[in-house]
C-alpha positions in Angstrom: -142.2 74.5 31.9 -139.0 72.4 31.9 -137.4 70.2 34.9 -134.5 72.6 35.2 -136.5 75.5 35.2 -138.7 73.9 38.2 -135.7 72.9 40.1 -134.5 76.3 40.1 -137.9 78.0 41.2 -137.9 75.5 44.0 -134.4 76.2 44.7 -134.8 79.8 45.3 -138.1 78.9 47.7 -136.3 76.6 49.4 -133.5 79.4 50.5 -135.9 81.8 51.1 -137.9 79.1 53.3 -134.9 78.7 55.0 -134.4 82.7 56.2 -138.4 82.2 57.7 -139.6 84.4 54.6 -143.4 84.6 54.5 -143.6 85.6 51.1 -141.8 82.1 50.3 -144.2 80.2 51.9 -147.1 82.0 50.1 -145.1 81.1 46.9 -144.6 77.4 47.9 -148.2 77.1 48.1 -148.3 78.8 45.1 -145.5 76.0 43.7 -148.4 73.6 44.8 -150.9 74.8 42.5 -148.9 74.4 39.8 -146.6 71.4 40.3 -148.5 69.1 42.4 -149.5 67.0 39.4 -146.1 66.5 38.3 -144.3 63.0 38.7 -140.9 63.9 37.4 -138.9 62.7 40.1 -136.4 65.0 40.7 -139.4 67.9 41.3 -141.4 65.3 43.8 -137.9 65.1 45.6 -137.0 69.0 45.3 -140.9 70.4 46.3 -141.0 67.7 49.6 -138.0 69.4 50.5 -139.7 72.4 50.8 -142.5 71.0 52.6 -140.0 69.7 54.7 -138.5 73.1 55.6 -141.4 74.7 55.8 -143.1 72.6 58.5 -139.9 72.8 60.6 -138.8 76.3 60.5 -141.9 77.8 60.6 -144.7 75.2 62.7 -141.8 73.5 64.7 -143.5 70.4 63.5 -140.4 68.6 63.7 -142.3 65.2 63.4 -144.4 66.2 60.7 -141.1 67.3 58.7 -139.9 64.1 59.5 -142.6 62.6 58.6 -142.3 64.1 54.8 -138.8 63.2 54.4 -138.7 59.8 55.9 -141.6 59.4 52.8 -139.2 60.5 50.0 -136.1 58.5 51.3 -137.7 55.2 51.7 -139.8 55.8 48.5 -136.5 56.7 46.2 -133.7 54.5 47.7 -132.1 53.6 44.9 -132.5 57.5 43.5 -129.8 58.8 41.5 -130.6 62.5 42.5 -128.4 62.4 45.7 -128.2 66.1 46.4 -131.4 66.4 47.7 -131.9 62.7 49.0 -128.5 63.9 51.4 -130.5 66.8 52.5 -134.0 65.0 53.5 -131.5 63.3 55.2 -130.4 65.8 56.9 -133.1 67.7 57.7 -134.2 64.4 59.5 -131.2 64.4 61.6 -131.5 67.9 62.4 -135.5 67.3 63.9 -134.4 64.5 65.5 -131.5 66.3 67.6 -134.5 69.4 68.1 -136.9 66.1 69.5 -133.7 65.0 71.6 -133.6 62.0 69.7 -130.0 61.7 69.4 -129.5 58.0 68.2 -131.9 58.9 65.3 -130.4 62.1 64.4 -126.9 60.7 64.1 -128.1 57.7 62.1 -129.7 60.5 59.4 -126.7 63.2 59.7 -124.0 60.5 58.9 -125.9 59.2 56.1 -126.0 62.9 54.9 -122.1 63.2 55.5 -121.4 60.2 53.7 -123.5 61.0 50.5 -122.2 64.7 50.5 -118.4 63.9 51.2 -118.2 60.3 49.6 -120.4 60.1 47.1 -120.9 63.6 45.3 -118.2 65.3 42.9 -117.3 68.9 44.2 -119.5 71.6 42.5 -121.0 75.0 44.2 -124.5 72.9 45.2 -122.6 70.7 46.8 -120.3 72.8 48.5 -123.3 74.3 49.8 -124.7 71.4 51.0 -121.6 70.4 53.0 -121.3 73.2 54.4 -124.7 73.1 55.9 -124.6 69.4 56.8 -121.1 70.2 59.0 -123.4 73.3 60.6 -126.0 70.8 61.1 -124.0 68.1 63.1 -122.2 70.6 65.1 -125.5 72.3 66.2 -126.8 68.4 67.0 -123.8 67.9 69.3 -124.3 71.3 71.1 -127.8 70.4 72.0 -126.5 66.4 72.9 -124.0 67.9 74.7 -121.1 66.2 72.7 -117.5 67.9 72.8 -118.1 71.4 72.1 -114.8 71.8 70.7 -115.4 69.4 68.3 -118.9 71.2 67.4 -116.6 74.5 66.6 -114.3 72.0 64.3 -117.4 71.4 62.2 -118.4 75.1 62.1 -115.1 76.0 61.4 -114.5 73.4 58.3 -117.6 74.8 57.3 -116.6 77.8 56.9 -113.4 77.0 55.3 -115.5 75.3 52.8 -117.7 78.7 52.2 -114.2 80.5 52.0 -114.3 84.4 52.0 -116.8 85.4 49.3 -120.3 85.0 48.4 -122.2 82.4 50.9 -123.1 85.4 52.8 -126.1 83.4 54.5 -124.5 80.4 55.6 -121.2 81.9 56.7 -122.9 84.0 59.2 -125.0 81.8 60.7 -121.8 79.5 61.1 -120.1 82.5 63.2 -123.2 82.6 64.9 -123.0 79.0 65.7 -119.8 79.5 66.5 -120.5 82.3 69.2 -123.2 80.2 70.6 -121.2 77.8 71.8 -118.8 80.7 73.5 -121.8 81.9 75.1 -122.7 78.7 76.5 -119.2 78.3 77.5 -119.9 81.9 79.6 -116.8 83.0 77.2 -119.2 86.3 76.4 -116.1 88.4 75.1 -115.6 85.7 72.4 -119.0 85.1 71.7 -119.6 88.9 71.1 -117.0 89.0 68.6 -118.4 86.0 66.5 -122.1 87.5 66.7 -120.8 91.2 65.8 -118.9 89.6 62.6 -122.3 87.6 62.0 -124.0 90.9 62.0 -121.9 92.8 59.7 -122.3 89.8 57.1 -126.3 90.4 57.6 -126.5 93.6 58.0 -127.0 94.8 54.2 -128.9 91.8 53.5 -132.9 91.1 53.3 -132.5 88.1 55.5 -134.2 89.8 58.8 -134.9 85.8 60.6 -130.9 85.4 61.4 -130.1 89.0 61.5 -132.6 89.6 64.5 -131.4 86.3 65.8 -127.8 87.5 66.2 -128.8 91.0 67.4 -130.8 89.3 70.3 -128.0 87.1 71.0 -125.6 90.3 71.1 -128.2 91.7 73.3 -127.8 88.7 76.1 -124.0 88.9 75.5 -124.0 92.2 76.8 -126.3 91.8 79.7 -124.3 89.2 80.9 -121.4 91.1 81.0 -123.3 93.7 82.6 -123.9 96.1 79.9 -127.6 96.4 80.4 -127.9 99.5 78.3 -126.3 98.1 75.5 -128.1 94.9 75.7 -131.9 97.0 75.7 -130.1 98.8 72.4 -129.9 95.2 70.5 -133.0 93.4 72.2 -135.1 96.8 70.8 -133.7 96.5 67.4 -134.4 92.3 67.5 -137.7 93.0 68.4 -138.5 95.8 65.7 -137.3 93.3 63.0 -139.3 90.6 64.2 -142.4 92.8 65.0 -142.0 93.6 60.8 -141.0 90.2 59.7 -140.9 87.8 62.3 -143.4 85.3 63.7 -145.6 85.6 66.9 -143.2 83.3 68.7 -140.2 85.4 67.6 -142.1 88.6 68.8 -142.7 86.8 72.5 -139.0 85.8 72.5 -137.7 89.5 72.1 -140.6 90.6 75.0 -139.3 87.8 77.1 -135.7 88.7 77.0 -136.3 92.6 77.2 -138.4 91.2 80.4 -135.2 89.1 81.5 -133.5 92.4 81.5 -135.7 94.8 82.8 -135.6 92.3 86.1 -132.2 92.2 86.1 -132.2 96.7 86.3 -134.3 95.7 88.6 -137.4 97.2 87.1 -139.7 94.8 88.4 -143.0 96.2 87.4 -141.8 97.3 83.7 -140.7 93.3 83.7 -144.1 92.0 84.3 -145.8 94.4 82.1 -142.9 93.2 79.0 -144.2 89.9 80.1 -147.6 89.7 80.1 -146.5 91.1 76.3 -144.1 88.1 75.5 -147.3 85.7 77.1 -149.8 87.1 74.7 -147.6 86.6 71.2 -146.9 83.4 72.7 -150.4 82.2 73.2 -150.9 83.6 69.3 -147.8 81.5 68.4 -148.8 78.5 70.3 -145.5 77.9 71.2 -146.3 75.6 74.5 -142.4 75.6 75.7 -142.0 79.5 75.6 -145.3 79.8 77.2 -144.4 77.6 79.9 -141.3 79.6 80.8 -143.1 82.7 80.5 -146.0 82.0 83.1 -142.8 80.7 85.5 -141.6 83.9 85.2 -145.2 86.0 85.7 -145.2 83.8 88.7 -142.2 84.9 90.4 -142.5 88.5 89.4 -146.1 88.5 90.8 -144.3 87.6 94.1 -141.7 90.0 93.7 -144.4 92.6 93.1 -146.1 91.6 96.7 -149.2 90.8 94.3 -149.9 87.3 96.0 -153.2 86.8 94.1 -151.6 87.4 90.4 -148.7 85.1 91.7 -151.4 82.2 92.7 -153.4 82.7 89.0 -150.0 82.4 87.0 -149.0 79.0 89.6 -152.6 77.9 88.5 -152.0 78.2 84.6 -148.7 77.1 85.0 -149.7 73.3 86.7 -152.8 73.5 84.0 -150.3 74.1 80.8 -147.6 71.3 82.3 -150.8 68.7 82.8 -151.8 69.4 79.3 
């Protein structure tokens, strides 16, 4: 098979991996069965990028993703395939930001920016790369508590690069990111506006991962504004999508959101029962931080229900989890 055809297949697979498509993960395994003996440099670099994205997106294995991409940038220091090298640096930076190791995150994000904006001629692929890097830089600013307005300028610049046609998923993700900043700033009406613009772009796509995320965000937005009925509608829509195509961790997150909503409405028994479901799915997903949040809430809800034995059981479970 020709190298350019292989690279096209890897690019397609990579786009679907970013959408958290289980089919893409299966396809990646099949690609490995065909390509593991290939030594062509661009193919090796591109295949490793897909492996790193899979580790980051599907397993939240940020250290593993860093290890894969760091091995590539160390091995191919003088590579001419700068577009993919920049993507590896951006991925390393994003993972370090998620691990809250911000000096290392900025080192790699700055390298990715330098390659994308100073060393590559403009093209459709390069425009997508630049927009992705700006999104990752903006997200790192948000996560590290930097200037939120500067983060929004990054997202706005990414949107200008992407234009008004095509690039549907990327534009939707950038709009959602601005909505997240406004939500963090408690500017809920602004956040709702950006979330709805994102939803309108994703509604007729097969990007169920990002669509379910923006629906969940709309649910949280309505809940913070006191619109509990609309909040429940959005959270249930997100849950339905995640049951069909999401991971156990995603489903756990939706049940958690619903439980918090029911608690705010004063439906404590319903909140507790829903939180149990969240805990079951979180256990299956091995999402440790989410499980800790769920068990902590279950202890509080048990006390609200007057069930001291259950509260003590959850307290002991929480102590064990935090000590592990």
